[in-house]
C-alpha positions as CSV (number, residue, x, y, z in Angstrom):
1,X,155.5,130.9,73.1
2,X,155.9,134.5,71.8
3,X,156.3,134.8,68.0
4,X,159.5,136.7,67.1
5,X,157.6,139.5,65.5
6,X,155.8,140.1,68.8
7,X,158.9,140.2,71.0
8,X,159.1,144.0,71.1
9,X,155.5,144.3,72.2
10,X,155.9,141.6,74.8
11,X,159.0,143.1,76.4
12,X,157.4,146.6,76.6
13,X,154.5,145.1,78.6
14,X,156.9,143.0,80.6
15,X,158.6,146.2,81.7
16,X,155.3,147.7,82.7
17,X,153.8,144.5,84.3
18,X,156.7,142.1,85.0
19,X,154.8,139.6,87.2
20,X,152.1,139.3,84.6
21,X,154.6,138.8,81.7
22,X,156.5,136.1,83.6
23,X,153.3,134.2,84.2
24,X,152.3,134.5,80.6
25,X,155.7,133.2,79.4
26,X,155.6,130.1,81.7
27,X,152.0,129.3,80.7
28,X,152.6,129.6,77.0
29,X,155.7,127.4,77.2
30,X,153.7,124.7,79.0
31,X,150.9,125.1,76.5
32,X,153.2,124.6,73.6
33,X,154.6,121.4,75.1
34,X,151.0,120.2,75.5
35,X,150.4,121.0,71.8
36,X,153.2,118.8,70.7
37,X,152.9,116.0,73.4
38,X,149.4,116.2,74.9
39,X,147.4,114.3,72.3
40,X,144.7,117.0,72.4
41,X,144.8,117.8,76.1
42,X,146.3,120.9,77.5
43,X,147.1,122.7,80.8
44,X,144.4,125.0,82.1
45,X,144.2,128.1,79.9
46,X,146.4,131.2,80.3
47,X,143.4,133.3,79.5
48,X,139.6,133.2,79.4
49,X,137.5,135.8,77.5
50,X,134.1,136.5,79.0
51,X,131.6,137.8,76.5
52,X,129.5,139.6,79.1
53,X,126.8,140.6,76.6
54,X,125.9,140.7,72.9
55,X,124.4,144.2,73.4
56,X,126.2,147.3,72.0
57,X,125.3,150.9,71.8
58,X,127.3,151.5,68.6
59,X,127.2,150.2,65.0
60,X,130.8,150.5,63.9
61,X,131.2,150.1,60.2
62,X,133.8,147.3,60.2
63,X,132.4,145.4,63.2
64,X,131.5,141.7,62.5
65,X,128.8,141.9,65.2
66,X,127.0,145.2,64.7
67,X,128.6,146.7,61.6
68,X,127.3,147.1,58.1
69,X,127.4,143.3,57.5
70,X,127.2,142.3,61.2
71,X,125.6,139.0,62.2
72,X,124.5,139.9,65.7
73,X,122.1,142.6,64.6
74,X,120.3,139.9,62.5
75,X,119.7,137.8,65.6
76,X,116.5,137.6,67.7
77,X,115.9,140.0,70.6
78,X,116.1,137.0,72.9
79,X,119.5,136.1,71.7
80,X,120.8,139.6,72.0
81,X,119.5,140.0,75.5
82,X,120.8,136.7,76.8
83,X,123.4,137.1,79.6
84,X,124.8,135.1,82.4
85,X,123.7,136.3,85.9
86,X,126.3,137.9,88.1
87,X,126.1,134.8,90.4
88,X,126.8,132.5,87.5
89,X,129.8,134.6,86.5
90,X,131.1,134.6,90.1
91,X,130.7,130.8,90.3
92,X,132.8,130.6,87.1
93,X,135.4,132.8,88.7
94,X,135.5,130.7,91.8
95,X,135.9,127.6,89.7
96,X,138.9,128.9,87.7
97,X,140.6,130.8,90.5
98,X,142.6,127.7,91.3
99,X,144.8,128.2,88.2
100,X,144.4,132.0,88.0
101,X,143.9,132.7,84.3
102,X,144.0,136.2,82.9
103,X,140.4,137.4,82.4
104,X,139.3,139.5,79.5
105,X,135.9,141.2,79.6
106,X,134.4,141.8,76.2
107,X,131.1,142.0,74.4
108,X,129.2,143.7,72.7
109,X,130.0,146.5,75.0
110,X,131.0,145.0,78.4
111,X,130.1,148.2,80.4
112,X,126.5,147.6,79.4
113,X,126.5,144.5,81.6
114,X,124.9,145.2,85.1
115,X,127.5,145.5,87.8
116,X,130.5,145.0,85.5
117,X,132.6,146.9,88.0
118,X,131.5,144.6,90.8
119,X,132.5,141.6,88.7
120,X,136.0,143.2,88.2
121,X,136.4,143.7,91.9
122,X,135.4,140.0,92.6
123,X,137.9,138.8,90.0
124,X,140.6,141.0,91.5
125,X,139.9,139.6,95.0
126,X,140.8,136.2,93.5
127,X,144.1,137.7,92.3
128,X,143.6,137.4,88.6
129,X,144.8,139.8,86.0
130,X,141.8,141.5,84.4
131,X,141.6,143.3,81.1
132,X,138.6,145.1,79.5
133,X,138.0,145.8,75.8
134,X,135.5,148.7,75.4
135,X,134.3,151.2,72.8
136,X,134.8,153.9,75.4
137,X,131.4,155.5,75.2
138,X,130.6,155.0,78.9
139,X,134.0,155.8,80.4
140,X,133.2,159.3,81.4
141,X,130.5,158.2,83.8
142,X,132.3,155.0,84.9
143,X,135.9,156.3,85.4
144,X,136.0,156.3,89.2
145,X,134.5,152.9,89.7
146,X,136.9,151.4,87.0
147,X,140.0,152.9,88.7
148,X,138.8,151.8,92.1
149,X,137.9,148.3,90.9
150,X,141.6,147.4,90.4
151,X,141.2,146.7,86.7
152,X,144.7,146.0,85.3
153,X,144.3,146.9,81.6
154,X,141.8,149.1,79.7
155,X,141.8,148.7,75.9
156,X,139.8,151.5,74.3
157,X,138.8,151.7,70.6
158,X,139.7,154.9,68.8
159,X,140.0,155.2,65.1
160,X,141.1,158.8,64.5
161,X,140.5,162.4,65.4
162,X,137.1,163.7,66.3
163,X,134.9,163.7,63.1
164,X,136.7,160.7,61.6
165,X,136.2,158.5,64.6
166,X,132.5,159.6,65.0
167,X,131.8,158.8,61.4
168,X,133.3,155.3,61.6
169,X,131.6,154.5,64.9
170,X,128.3,156.1,63.9
171,X,127.7,158.4,66.8
172,X,128.3,162.2,66.8
173,X,130.2,163.5,69.7
174,X,131.6,160.1,70.6
175,X,135.2,161.1,70.3
176,X,134.9,163.9,72.8
177,X,133.0,161.7,75.2
178,X,135.8,159.0,75.1
179,X,138.6,161.5,75.5
180,X,136.9,163.2,78.4
181,X,136.6,159.7,80.0
182,X,140.2,158.8,79.4
183,X,141.4,162.2,80.8
184,X,139.3,161.6,83.9
185,X,140.8,158.1,84.3
186,X,144.3,159.6,83.9
187,X,143.5,162.3,86.5
188,X,142.1,159.7,89.0
189,X,145.1,157.4,88.6
190,X,147.4,160.3,89.4
191,X,145.3,161.4,92.3
192,X,145.2,157.9,93.8
193,X,148.9,157.3,92.9
194,X,148.2,154.1,91.0
195,X,149.3,152.9,87.6
196,X,146.2,150.9,87.0
197,X,144.5,150.5,84.7
198,X,147.2,150.4,82.0
199,X,145.5,152.2,79.1
200,X,146.0,150.9,75.6
201,X,144.4,152.7,72.6
202,X,143.3,150.3,69.9
203,X,143.0,151.7,66.4
204,X,141.4,149.3,63.8
205,X,143.0,150.0,60.4
206,X,140.2,150.4,57.8
207,X,139.5,152.0,54.5
208,X,138.3,155.2,56.1
209,X,141.3,155.9,58.4
210,X,144.2,154.2,56.7
211,X,145.6,157.5,55.3
212,X,145.3,159.3,58.7
213,X,146.9,156.9,61.1
214,X,149.5,159.4,62.2
215,X,146.8,161.4,63.8
216,X,146.4,158.7,66.4
217,X,149.8,159.7,67.9
218,X,148.3,163.1,68.8
219,X,145.3,161.3,70.3
220,X,147.5,159.1,72.5
221,X,149.5,162.1,73.6
222,X,146.4,164.0,74.5
223,X,144.9,161.3,76.8
224,X,148.3,160.2,78.2
225,X,147.9,156.6,77.0
226,X,150.4,154.0,78.0
227,X,150.4,152.3,74.6
228,X,148.9,152.6,71.1
229,X,148.1,149.5,69.0
230,X,147.1,149.6,65.4
231,X,145.1,146.5,64.6
232,X,145.2,145.2,61.0
233,X,141.7,144.7,59.6
234,X,139.9,141.4,59.9
235,X,138.1,140.4,56.7
236,X,137.6,137.4,54.5
237,X,135.8,136.4,51.3
238,X,133.1,134.0,50.1
239,X,135.5,131.4,48.7
240,X,137.2,131.0,52.0
241,X,133.9,130.5,53.8
242,X,133.0,127.9,51.2
243,X,136.2,126.0,51.8
244,X,135.5,126.2,55.6
245,X,132.3,124.2,55.1
246,X,134.3,121.0,54.9
247,X,135.9,121.6,58.3
248,X,132.5,122.6,59.7
249,X,131.1,119.2,58.5
250,X,133.9,117.4,60.2
251,X,133.4,119.3,63.5
252,X,129.6,119.3,63.2
253,X,129.4,123.1,63.8
254,X,129.0,126.3,61.8
255,X,131.1,129.4,61.3
256,X,128.3,131.8,60.6
257,X,129.8,134.6,62.7
258,X,132.5,134.9,60.0
259,X,129.7,136.2,57.7
260,X,130.1,139.6,59.3
261,X,133.6,139.9,57.9
262,X,132.9,139.1,54.3
263,X,133.9,142.4,52.6
264,X,136.6,144.0,50.5
265,X,139.1,145.8,52.8
266,X,139.4,148.8,50.5
267,X,143.0,149.4,51.7
268,X,146.0,150.1,49.5
269,X,148.7,148.2,51.3
270,X,151.6,150.1,49.6
271,X,150.2,153.4,51.1
272,X,149.7,151.6,54.4
273,X,153.3,150.4,54.4
274,X,154.7,153.9,54.0
275,X,152.4,155.1,56.8
276,X,153.6,152.2,59.1
277,X,157.2,153.1,58.3
278,X,156.8,156.8,59.2
279,X,155.0,156.0,62.4
280,X,157.5,153.4,63.6
281,X,160.5,155.8,62.9
282,X,159.1,158.2,65.5
283,X,160.0,158.3,69.2
284,X,157.2,158.5,71.7
285,X,156.7,158.4,75.5
286,X,154.3,155.4,75.0
287,X,154.6,152.1,73.1
288,X,153.5,152.0,69.5
289,X,153.0,148.8,67.6
290,X,151.0,147.1,64.8
291,X,149.2,143.9,65.4
292,X,149.4,141.5,63.7
293,X,152.9,142.9,63.1
294,X,152.9,142.9,59.2
295,X,155.2,145.2,57.1
296,X,156.6,145.2,53.6
297,X,155.5,142.3,51.4
298,X,153.7,140.6,54.3
299,X,151.3,143.5,54.6
300,X,150.8,143.6,50.8
301,X,150.0,139.9,50.7
302,X,147.7,140.1,53.7
303,X,145.5,142.8,52.1
304,X,145.7,141.5,48.5
305,X,144.9,137.9,49.2
306,X,142.5,136.9,52.0
307,X,143.7,133.3,51.9
308,X,147.3,134.3,52.5
309,X,149.0,133.7,55.8
310,X,152.0,136.1,55.9
311,X,155.5,134.7,56.7
312,X,157.1,135.4,60.0
313,X,154.6,133.5,62.1
314,X,154.2,129.7,62.7
315,X,151.8,128.0,60.4
316,X,149.7,126.5,63.1
317,X,147.1,127.7,65.6
318,X,148.0,127.3,69.2
319,X,145.1,129.3,70.6
320,X,142.7,126.5,71.7
321,X,145.6,125.2,74.0
322,X,145.9,128.6,75.6
323,X,142.6,130.4,75.7
324,X,138.8,129.8,76.0
325,X,135.8,132.0,75.2
326,X,132.7,132.0,77.4
327,X,129.7,133.4,75.7
328,X,126.6,135.1,77.2
329,X,124.6,131.9,77.0
330,X,127.3,130.0,79.0
331,X,128.7,128.1,76.1
332,X,132.5,127.5,76.2
333,X,134.1,127.7,72.8
334,X,137.7,127.3,71.5
335,X,137.2,130.0,68.8
336,X,135.5,133.4,68.5
337,X,133.5,132.7,65.3
338,X,132.7,129.0,65.5
339,X,129.6,127.5,67.1
340,X,131.7,124.6,68.3
341,X,131.3,124.2,72.0
342,X,132.9,122.2,74.8
343,X,129.7,122.5,76.8
344,X,127.9,125.0,79.0
345,X,129.0,126.3,82.4
346,X,125.4,126.4,83.5
347,X,125.5,122.6,83.5
348,X,129.2,121.6,84.0
349,X,132.0,123.5,85.6
350,X,134.6,125.0,83.3
351,X,137.4,123.0,84.9
352,X,135.5,119.8,83.8
353,X,134.9,121.1,80.3
354,X,138.4,122.2,79.4
355,X,139.8,118.7,78.6
356,X,136.6,116.8,78.0
357,X,135.9,114.7,74.9
358,X,134.7,117.6,72.8
359,X,137.7,119.8,73.7
360,X,140.2,117.0,72.9
361,X,138.5,116.2,69.6
362,X,138.7,119.8,68.5
363,X,142.3,120.2,69.3
364,X,143.3,116.9,67.6
365,X,141.5,117.9,64.4
366,X,143.0,121.4,64.4
367,X,146.5,120.1,65.1
368,X,146.1,117.5,62.2
369,X,145.2,120.3,59.8
370,X,147.5,123.0,61.4
371,X,144.9,125.7,60.5
372,X,141.4,125.8,59.1
373,X,140.4,127.7,56.0
374,X,139.3,130.9,57.9
375,X,142.3,131.0,60.3
376,X,144.4,133.3,58.2
377,X,142.2,136.2,59.1
378,X,141.9,135.5,62.8
379,X,144.2,137.6,65.0
380,X,144.6,134.7,67.5
381,X,146.7,132.9,64.9
382,X,149.3,135.6,65.2
383,X,149.2,136.0,69.0
384,X,150.9,132.7,70.1
């Protein structure tokens, strides 16, 4: 279902994309019924995230993959370069088209994947809602093909005005490159008389920009964005990862990808709270929200105690009943940062993997425990 604290965000998107919102509501309702009555099985997922590549052209400070403590940059060149072929991805799309999940394209940087736009066009021919999450560095050169591809949503990472964003993301001139790309997309949308792609700016709250979040309002106005989402920081600590080891043993997997998020947030939540309050009091021509939607004591608890799960959200994880993640090696996983896999689409079709023995086992163990030790800092816990 939709957590109460996410209702405003949901209804704004429902107004912009009513058919998509109605489909989401129905699928989440059925998934919740499967959670309570399905004994580990679920309906086919509402959404599938395709990690097109591990590769990225940036080294953003807070990134768990390529940031200061990122795990991907410690991997072998073979691991980083591994990717599914375009034909393998099209075969996956053909397989899942029967239940029409929403497809999210992610990475690494998804626009580094060869023929990314061609994949989008193929997915759209199968009538599936398609969203991309990008660092925006390649938008200027790819604006026309993205608009013509039929992409439904474009989520672009921006952390502040020019110098601040460039410092956080580690590339001089990046801000200007991104904003030129976004303005080009806006121009092309108007020229072609289309509302697609819906453009959402994603600002990750971190120690470097938390005092300057209001500047993002100006950025969103400048590029004529449809919405602006401030994402609360993902972080954890060593004690939580140590507690997670018991669950890893039960599941016979590892959670090494969480290593990239072991750091002190460096955020004063009281200052952040006053900033959130000022921003939300404003009136804008685009939607503005914080995700997860913490405020007041909940935000203080979130940043002061990495083990805390703020009130206002159900104390259980529904994500593996609703979404799946397909990685560049073809592994289908229930969680972003666990090695646990249902199997590989190179060997078995996704539709056969979704409710197989491995999938049912994972969901049963998760339901029995409600959450695992690391779940409190995973944004998916707060989405459903």
